[in-house]
C-alpha angles and dihedrals in degrees: 000000000000121000095242092051090046093051089052090055091048092051092047090050091049091051089052091051091047091050090056100040107025122198127313106065131110121274090246091061092053091044092053094046094045090049089053093046092051092049089050086057091054099255126141108238131183120196128209094001114197112241115193122206115231109217120175092334097314126107109227130189102233094166097260118152130174110227093217133358112195119205088334086283111081129047116211121196115194120212135180097187136129088255143345105271131202089254090059090053091047090050093053093045090052090051090050091051094047093050097038089232121143107212134050138165132207110205114193108192095183094089131093092237116032095213085070090057100054124104120179117199132189125203105216 
């Protein structure tokens, strides 16, 4: 499956979750429900994926975890914040660089309409 098609399925799944739950819950609730929704759609999803930091040739555990990794191609970071901030974008871009992956999504569920809480990022 191609990354753009995959991101479309992820966004559609997130909209479905948001329709059922609405804003105001913890990130972990949205993460669990989105994981389930994506699996219902036949996708392979990993949750809380350990991401080591390579520093001067040594892999270090710096506490980084990807919220969701879809089909080993797309990183999804879940937020339940008042808005997507620059630091959230920087975090996702760093994760893309560390993994060598190209596409990531920030999904902020704490908005009345989910399309206003989606940020798509490309690692060029």
